Each structure stands twice: as C-alpha cells, then as structure tokens.
N, C-alpha and C positions, 0 to 999 in steps of 0.2 A: 322225296319221301320224308314225312315227319318222323322225328325221333321216336315217338310213341309207336308208330307203325313199324319202324325198323325193329324195335324190341319185340313187338307182338309176333312178327313174321320170322324171327330168327330161328334157325335150326343148326346147331353145332355140327350135326352130321351131314350138312349140305353146304358147308362153307366153300367159298371160291377164293381165287388168288387175290382178289382185291382185299378181302378180309385178312388174309395171311400177311400181305404187304403192309397194311395199316389197320390193325384191329381196333385202335383206340377210340375212334368215333362211335363204332358199334358198341364197344364196351361201355362207353359213356351213356349211350341210349339205354342199354340194359340196366346199368346201375341206377339210372334215374327212374325208369318206368317199370322195370320188371326184374328186380335184383335177384329174385329166386325164380329163375326162368325154367319153365317146363318144356323140354324138347319133345317132338312128336313121338320119340321112342320111349318116353316115360322117365328118362334121366333128367337131372336138374343141373343148371349152369349158374354158378354163383359169381357175382362180380363186385360185391361190397367187401371192404376190408374186414369189418367185424364178423361177417358171416364166414369168410374164408378162414380167418384165424380161429373162430369157434370150432369149425369142423376139424382143423388140424390138431387142436388141443383136446378134442373130445375123445376119451378112451373107448367110447362105444362105436367109433368109426373103424372100419376094417380096410386094410390095404391088400388083403388077399385077393388075387385075381385068377384063381384056378378056374372058376366057372366062366368068367368073361373071356379070358385068354384062350380057354379051351374051345369056345365057340368061334373066336376070331381067328386063331392061328391053326387050329387042328393039331393033331399029333406031329411032333417034329422038333428041331433044334430051338426055334423061337419060343415055343411053349415051354420047353425044358429050361431055357435060360431065364425067361421072365417070371417063372414060378419058383425058381430056386434062388435067385439073387436076393440080396438083402431088402431091396426097396419095396417089393410087392408081396411082403409077408407080414404076418402079425406075431406078437409074442405067443408062445415062448421062443419059437424058432428065431424070430427077428432079434430078440434080446441076446440070445446066445451068439448068433453070427455077427451082430454089431460089436459085441465085446471082443470077439476074435479079430475082426477087421480093424478094431480100434488100435491094435498094435502097430498099424501102419501110420498112425497119426498122433503118437505120443509126443509130449514136449521135446523129448530127446531126438526123435525122428525129425520133427519139424525144425529143430535147431540145426540138424545136419543138412536139411534141404535148403535152408535160406542161402548159404554161400553157393550151393550148387545152382540154384535159380539165378543168382547174381551172375555167375560165370556163364550160364547159358545165354542170358539176356545180353550181356556185354559182347559175347562172341557173335550173336546174331546182329546186333547193331553195328559192329565192325564190318560185317559182310555187306550191310546195306549202304554203308557210307558212300561207296562209289557207284551204286546202281542208279541213282537219280530218280527213276520212276519204276514202280513195281506194284504187284498185287499184295497188299498188306497182309491178307489172310494167309496166302501160301508162304510168303517169305518171312513172316514174323509170328502172327497170332497163332497159327497152327503149329509151327516148329517148336515153340516153347513147351507147351504141354506134351507134345509128342516125345520130345527128348526126356522130359521129366518122368512121364509114366513109363517110358522105356527103361530108365534107371530103376524105377520102383519095382517093375516086374521082371527086370533082367532081359528085356527084348533086345536081341542083337541088332546092330545098325542096318544090316541088309534087309530086315523085315519092317523097319519103322515106317517106311513110306506107305505101308498098307493100313496103318492104324486108323487114320481118319475115315477111310472108306469103310472099314469094319464098323466103326462107331456110328457114322451117319446112317448106314444101312440098317443096323440093328435098332437104333433109336427111331428112325423114320417109320418103322412098323407100328409105332405106338400112336401115330396121328389118328384123329377121329375118322378120317376117310383114307383108306390105303388100298391101292389097286393090287390085284392078285400077284402081278409080277414083282412088286416091291416086297410082298410077304415072302415069296420064294427066294428073292435075293437076300432077305434077312435070314432065312434058314441057312442059306449057303455061307453067309458071313459068320454066323455063330459056329457052324461046323468047322469051317476052315481055321478060324482063330482058336477054337478049342483044340484042334490038333497041334497047332503051334505051341499053345500053352502046355499041353501034355508033355511035349519034348522039353520045354524049359523046366517044368516041375520035376520031371524025371532026372534031369541033369543036376538040379539043385539038391534033390534028395541024395544023390550019389556024391555030391561035392558041397556039403552044407557050409563050408567056410569061404566060398568064392564070392559071396555077395559084395558088391562095391558100395560106394557112397550113395546113400539114399535108397538102397534096395530094401524092399519089405517082403519079397517073396519068401525068404527063409522064415520070417515070423508067421506068415500065413500058413506055411506048410507044417511047421512044428509047434506053433502056438496052441495053448490049451486054456480052456475056461472050465473049471470044476471037472477036470478030467476029460472034457469033450474037445475033440479036434474037428476041423472041417474034413468031411469025407471027400473022395476024389471028385464027385460031381459038384459038390458045393464049392470046392476049391476052384475048379475050372470056371464055373459060372460066376463066382464072385470076383475072380480076376477080370473076367470080361466086364462085369459091373464097374470095377474100378477104372477100367479103360474108359467106359462110357461116361461115368460120373466125373472123371478127372480130366478127360481129353476134350470132348466136344464142347462141354459147357464152359471150360476155361478158354478155349479158342474163341468162343462167342463173347465171353466177358471182355477179353482184350480187344477183339474186333469191334464189338458194340461200343465200348468205352471210347475208342479212337474215333469212331463215326460220330458219336455224340459231341466230342470235343470239336471236330472239324465243322459240325453243323452249328456250333455255338461258340464263335470266336471270342466273345467276351469272357466266357468261362475258360477257354483255352489260355487267354492272356493272363487271367487271374491265377491259374495254376502255374504258369511260367513265372509270374512275379512272386508267388508264394508257394514254393514246393512243399511246405509243411501241410498244405491242404490236400495232399494226395490221399490220405486216409478217408476223410469225409467225401472226397471226390469219387472214390471207388464205390462207396455206399450209394451215392446218388446215381452213378451209372448202372448199378445193379437194380435200383428202383425203377428208373425210367425205361430201361431196355433189358428186362430180366431175361437171361438165357433160357430159363424154364418158364413157360407161359401158362401151362395148364397142368393141373394135378387131378387126382381122382381118389374118391373114398366111397365106401358102401356103408349105409347105416345098418347097424345091428339091433337098433331099437328106435322108437320114435324120437325125433329131434325137432325142436321149434326154433326157427330162425325168423326173428321179427314177428310178423303176424302169420307166418306160414308154418304148418307142422308137416314134416316129411315122415312118412311111415317107415317102419323097419323094411329093409330090402331096397331102399331107394339108392340108385347109382348117382353119385354126385361128381360133377366136373367143377373144379375150383379154378377161377381165373386169377392167376397171380398177377398177370398184366393189368387186369381191371382193379384188383385190390391195391396194387402199388400206385395207382393214380386216383384213388378215392379222395375227393376233396374234404371229406369229413375227417380224414387222417392226415392228409398232406396239403397244406395251403398252397394254392396256385399249382396244382399237381402236374400240369403239362409243362411247366417252366423248369428248366435245368438250373439247379442252384447247388454248386459244389460245396457251399458252406452250410447246407441244410442241416439243422439239428433241432430236435431229435429226428432220426430217420429210421423208423422201425419197419422197414420194408420186409416183405415175405419172400424174397428171392431164394433164400435157403430153406424155405418152409419153416415150421415151428412144431413143437410137440415131440413125440418119440421118434419121428422120422426126420428131424432136423438134419440137414446135410452134414455127413460125417467129415467131409473134406472142406468145410466152409473156411476154416482158418487157413488151410493151405491155399485155397483159391484166392483169398484176400491177399496173402503174401505174394502170390504170383502176379496178381493184378497191380498191387502197389509197386512192386519192383519194376515190372514191365512198363507200365504207363509212366511212372515217375522218371525212369531213365530215358524212355523214348522222348518225352517232352523236353528234358534237359539236353539230350544229344542233338535233336533236330528241331530247333526253335521255329524253322520256316516250314514245317510239315504242313501239307495242304492236300486237298482232294484233287485228283487229276482226271476224274471221270465219274460216271454214275456207279454207285454200289449195287450189287446184286444179292438179294437175300436168298437164304437156303430154300425157301418155299415150303417150310414146315410150320404147322400151327402150334404144336406143342413146344417146340424148341425154336428160339429166335436168334438168328445170327446170319452172318454173311458168307457167301462163297467168293465174292469178288468185292474188293474195296481198293480201287486204284488210288495211289497216293504218289506225291512227289516230295522229296526232301531237299 
C-alpha cells in the first residue's frame, strides 16, 4: 500500500498490534501526507513537531477529561482517579495541585534522591553480576523505579511487587482501544491501591516524623499553598498519579534505552569509550523511543495548524512519537545519534503540563544506564524483546539479556 493511502485510511481508534509494535512507518506516512489527520470519530491526530508543540503551548487547549472519561469509563474508580489527578485538569485546580506536588521535586529533595538512586542501582547491578542471563525489565529496569517510588510514598517492601501491575493496569485504560475487561481491571487497581495508600497516609498523619530518605508523603499530606491543602481524595489520587508518572515511564526509559543501545552497537561502543556522553545519550533515547507516545488536548477556541483550522470543541491526539522523528526538526530522525545537539524532543511534553518529574527521570536514566554500561561492557541481547502492547505508552515486558 502506498504511503498516501496508508495516511488516508488511518483510524487511531482501529489500530492493530502491527502499529503498536512499530508505529513509525505509519507516523511517517501521516506526517508526510496528512499531518492534521481527521479520524472517523471527528478527532484529529497530529504527527508534526511544530503542530504538537503549538498545541501543548497554547493556553486555549484544555486537558480536562470529565466528559470524555465519563463516557469511556462510566462511574467508578478509574473515572475518579483520572479526573482528580494533576495531569487531566486545567487551571486553577491544575496550578494549585502542581504547586503542592512540586514539594516532592524541590532541589533539596532531588539532592537527597541522587545518592539514594546510586545505592539502588549499585545494589541491583551487584545482584545481576552472577546471573548471567535474565529479563532486564524484571530484574533491573522495573526494580529501580519501584524502589524509588516506594521510598517516596513510604510503601512497605511487602507491597512493592504489586506496584507495576497497578501502574500498567491503570495506564492501560487510557489506550485508544480498551476492552471492557481491561477497564474493570483498571477500576479494581485504583480501588486496591487507594486502600493501601489510605493506610500509609493515616500512619504518616499519626507519625509525621517517621519519613525516611527520599520520602515525600509527609510533604504531600501537610504541604500548603496559599492555605490550601490536598483533600483526602486529591491526596489519594495524586499519590497514584505519582506512581504512574514515576514508575512505568521510568521503567520504560531504562528498558527502551538499553534496547536502543543493544540495537545500535556503534552507539553502545561510543558511550563505553566516552562515558561523559551519558547526558546527551539519555536525551536521544527519550527522543527515538519516548515512553509516552500519545497525548490529548481539547480545543476551547478555533486554532489554525498550517493550512487547517480546527474548530472549538475538537478533540486532538498528539503523536509524540511522530513529532520526535520529524525530519524538519531532527536531521536523519530515524538514526540514533547519542551526540545529537540540539535535541529539543517532546518526550516530557512542554507548556504548563511539562512533566513534573522530568529532572528526576533524567537523573535515574543517567545513573542507571551510565553504571550499567560501565559495569557490564559485554552486555548483549540473548533473545527477542517483547513490547507491552500499548499504543499510548511504549516499553517492554521482556528484554532478555546476557552479561
């Protein structure tokens, strides 16, 4: 099929596993032939960098999902979560909650977390030394953010094995096409994790001084902005949001980065030869395999993108994966180049919803990948990787490696 025909016939609400496994040829076709693509349901899918950036930076765009999520989820825990957490809301609520959550990411808190991350990474690498062959996702990429978010929220060790399941189930409900059983599983995950958080919050209220290194739960409970604190529902749902934002996407950042290195041995050798390239390398991994692939906005007034005017009330899907491989912004965009500069990718969005934990994610990625490459110079793939199978979030369930 010709690329123009691929673009013409595309429907984001009817994607298949082939698109999920490798969306980039289709995104190229759309970006070339139909960059402001109208889906049959009236929504629009954007694949050009300038269009996606314009939407994210336009204050007339709404992130409020009350109506859409009400139709999609119906009443229940998923609806409560996704309409209460930071990401799917507009100012003034968004502004207040973001300022309250920002207490978790102050320079002082980040300074506390860096040695904590180094300790977690070194301990995990020590454990891998004698394993020889293993699933990199289960044994390293997932364990790092699991331990860190557990410290941040005060989650006891006996509950930590549940966190990725909660996160993937809740986030999986955001895909364009979601079976009913996955929606109900998402409801159950929100409810179950909410009960666990209620216990942790109650304990911390009664014992405010018990927080350990890297914990932010106390700040979230007692923090104030202009006399405003998070109420119980906001506290519960935004703790779940922190799990999702800081757990699954960081797992995918570390897993995707490693998969990219293994698939590009010249770049792997370059990073081994010059470890100072780890900072631009992380940016390039974020660009070529962004953990977040699709975002959404709703127009609250008419907006013109190129030669197309979208009326007020248009529901927009933004292709971060498409924008990050736009040749008008990134020369030779499908080539991995860990020295690429500048590298103004949109993996962390931009505008008022720019990722609150972007600095922390970069620190985790830099320490994890930098120390992995140094510790295991002979790291190589030992089998075929298996992607999660989600369209909105890109990452691996299985990545067999040998050290």
